[in-house]
C-alpha positions as CSV (number, residue, x, y, z in Angstrom):
1,M,0.0,0.0,0.0
2,V,1.7,3.3,-1.1
3,G,1.7,5.8,1.7
4,G,0.1,3.6,4.1
5,G,0.7,0.8,6.7
6,V,-0.7,-1.5,9.2
7,A,-0.1,-1.5,12.9
8,A,-1.1,-4.0,15.5
9,H,-2.8,-2.4,18.6
10,G,-3.9,-4.9,21.2
11,R,-6.9,-6.6,19.6
12,A,-7.2,-4.1,17.0
13,R,-5.6,-3.7,13.4
14,V,-4.9,-0.2,12.5
15,V,-4.7,0.6,8.9
16,V,-3.2,4.0,8.0
17,H,-3.4,5.9,4.6
18,G,-1.6,9.0,3.5
19,L,1.6,8.6,5.3
20,E,3.1,10.2,2.2
21,H,1.9,13.5,3.6
22,V,4.1,13.0,6.8
23,E,7.8,14.0,7.0
24,P,9.1,12.0,10.1
25,A,11.7,14.6,10.8
26,A,9.2,17.5,10.9
27,T,7.2,18.9,13.8
28,Y,3.4,19.2,13.6
29,V,0.3,19.8,15.6
30,V,-1.7,16.6,14.6
31,V,-5.5,17.1,14.8
32,S,-8.1,14.2,14.7
33,N,-11.5,13.4,15.4
34,H,-12.1,11.5,18.6
35,Q,-14.1,8.3,18.7
36,S,-12.9,6.3,21.7
37,N,-10.2,5.7,24.3
38,P,-7.9,3.6,22.0
39,D,-7.5,6.6,19.6
40,P,-4.2,8.0,21.2
41,M,-2.4,4.7,21.2
42,A,-3.7,4.0,17.5
43,H,-2.3,7.4,16.5
44,L,1.1,6.9,18.3
45,Q,1.5,3.5,16.6
46,A,0.4,4.5,13.1
47,L,2.3,7.9,12.8
48,P,6.0,7.9,12.2
49,L,6.5,10.8,14.5
50,S,7.9,11.7,17.9
51,L,4.4,12.2,19.2
52,R,2.9,13.5,22.3
53,V,-0.6,13.8,23.2
54,L,-2.7,16.6,24.8
55,A,-5.3,14.4,26.5
56,M,-8.1,14.8,29.0
57,R,-7.5,13.8,32.6
58,E,-10.1,10.8,32.4
59,L,-7.7,8.9,30.1
60,F,-4.9,9.1,32.6
61,Q,-7.2,7.5,35.2
62,I,-7.3,4.3,33.1
63,L,-4.7,2.2,34.9
64,L,-2.3,0.8,32.1
65,L,-3.1,3.6,29.5
66,G,-2.7,6.4,32.2
67,R,0.7,5.0,33.3
68,A,2.0,4.7,29.7
69,M,0.9,8.2,28.7
70,R,2.6,9.8,31.9
71,T,5.9,7.7,31.0
72,I,6.3,9.2,27.7
73,G,5.4,12.8,28.6
74,M,1.8,13.3,27.7
75,I,0.1,16.7,28.6
76,E,-2.8,16.0,31.1
77,V,-5.7,18.4,30.9
78,D,-8.5,19.0,33.4
79,R,-11.3,19.5,30.9
80,G,-13.4,21.0,33.7
81,S,-10.9,23.7,34.6
82,P,-8.1,23.8,32.2
83,D,-5.0,25.8,32.9
84,F,-4.3,27.5,29.4
85,R,-1.1,29.0,30.4
86,Q,0.2,25.6,31.6
87,I,-0.9,23.9,28.5
88,D,0.5,26.5,26.1
89,D,3.8,26.4,27.9
90,A,4.0,22.6,27.9
91,A,3.1,22.4,24.3
92,A,5.7,25.1,23.2
93,R,8.4,23.2,25.0
94,L,7.5,19.9,23.4
95,L,7.4,21.5,20.0
96,A,10.7,23.2,20.5
97,A,12.3,19.9,21.4
98,G,11.2,18.5,18.1
99,H,8.1,16.6,19.2
100,S,4.8,16.7,17.4
101,L,1.7,17.1,19.4
102,L,-1.6,15.3,19.0
103,V,-4.8,17.0,20.0
104,Y,-8.5,16.1,19.7
105,P,-10.1,19.5,19.1
106,E,-13.5,18.2,20.0
107,G,-12.4,17.9,23.5
108,R,-14.1,14.6,24.2
109,A,-14.9,11.4,22.3
110,S,-18.0,11.6,20.1
111,P,-21.0,9.6,21.7
112,D,-22.3,8.5,18.2
113,G,-19.2,8.8,15.9
114,T,-20.2,12.0,14.2
115,I,-17.7,14.9,14.2
116,G,-18.4,17.7,16.6
117,D,-17.3,21.3,16.7
118,F,-13.7,22.0,17.0
119,K,-12.3,24.1,19.9
120,D,-9.5,26.6,19.1
121,G,-6.7,25.5,21.3
122,A,-4.8,23.3,18.9
123,F,-4.8,25.9,16.3
124,I,-3.8,28.7,18.6
125,V,-0.8,26.6,19.7
126,A,0.1,25.9,16.0
127,V,-0.1,29.4,15.0
128,A,1.8,30.7,18.0
129,N,4.7,28.3,17.4
130,Q,4.5,28.5,13.5
131,V,4.1,24.6,13.3
132,P,1.9,23.1,10.5
133,I,-1.4,21.4,11.3
134,L,-1.5,17.7,10.2
135,P,-5.2,16.7,9.8
136,A,-6.0,13.1,10.4
137,A,-9.4,11.1,10.4
138,I,-10.0,8.0,12.4
139,Q,-12.7,5.5,12.2
140,G,-13.5,2.1,13.8
141,T,-12.2,2.6,17.3
142,C,-15.7,3.2,18.6
143,R,-16.6,-0.4,17.7
144,I,-13.4,-1.8,19.3
145,W,-14.2,0.1,22.7
146,Q,-17.6,1.7,22.7
147,P,-17.5,4.9,24.9
148,G,-19.1,4.1,28.3
149,R,-18.6,0.5,28.1
150,R,-15.8,-1.7,29.6
151,A,-15.8,-4.5,27.0
152,I,-13.1,-4.2,24.4
153,H,-13.5,-6.1,21.0
154,S,-11.1,-7.1,18.2
155,G,-11.7,-5.2,15.0
156,E,-10.1,-2.8,12.5
157,A,-9.5,1.0,12.8
158,R,-8.4,3.2,10.0
159,I,-6.7,6.4,9.9
160,V,-6.4,8.7,7.0
161,V,-3.7,11.6,7.1
162,G,-4.2,14.6,5.1
163,R,-1.9,17.2,3.6
164,P,-0.3,19.5,6.2
165,L,-1.8,22.9,6.6
166,Q,0.9,25.6,6.7
167,T,0.8,28.3,9.4
168,S,3.9,30.3,8.5
169,G,2.9,34.0,8.5
170,L,-0.5,33.4,10.2
171,T,-1.7,35.3,13.3
172,H,-4.4,34.9,15.8
173,H,-6.8,36.4,13.3
174,D,-6.4,33.3,11.2
175,V,-7.2,30.8,13.8
176,A,-10.8,30.3,13.1
177,G,-10.2,29.8,9.4
178,L,-7.5,27.3,10.0
179,R,-9.8,25.4,12.5
180,D,-12.5,25.3,10.0
181,Q,-10.2,24.1,7.1
182,A,-8.9,21.4,9.3
183,R,-12.4,20.2,10.3
184,S,-13.5,20.2,6.8
185,V,-10.5,18.0,5.7
186,I,-11.1,15.6,8.5
187,Q,-14.9,15.5,8.0
188,S,-14.5,14.7,4.2
189,A,-11.9,12.0,5.0
190,H,-14.0,10.5,7.7
191,R,-17.1,10.4,5.5
192,D,-15.1,8.4,2.9
193,L,-13.7,6.0,5.7
194,V,-17.4,5.5,7.0
195,E,-18.5,4.5,3.4
196,T,-15.5,2.3,2.7
197,M,-15.6,0.4,6.0
198,S,-19.5,-0.1,5.7
199,A,-19.2,-1.3,2.3
200,K,-16.6,-3.8,3.5
201,T,-19.0,-5.3,6.2
202,V,-21.8,-5.8,3.6
203,P,-21.9,-9.5,2.6
């Protein structure tokens, strides 16, 4: 598969398309829709980047996942009372050190798999640090680990990586447009993933 690959993640098979858009030595703010708890680990295994995650505190409370995320330097966010200064400073340090940052701009996993509104935070960080946005769409993890349930099933997840969105020369006035552009790219790729994976399950 050109520009793609397969990664084993627990009981899940993760297929990734669009790796030709990723420069492994580059630094990005990666943004993706959010379906379920396995999303961060799927992205970490699928993308050939030194990747850190901006993740809600609830994920850190999952025993093995939380321990692993702290060990590799993930940024913990209190969704109810976020410390934006601390988040911005931590993100700037990671990006300056050559790590890419993965953010789920919806802020939480979608309860029904659809893509919700995006918050500005990831795009503010990208513009402030003049780092490209790397849009990625994910589909299938909500079937592997349904939000709100404990049971984890085997299955396939797919990730599609889009072309980087450049931030060079952009200012805070451009954040909303950049956010909407990224959401549009992800929504279009996600729509194609849903159609492809639904067709695959039809006998």
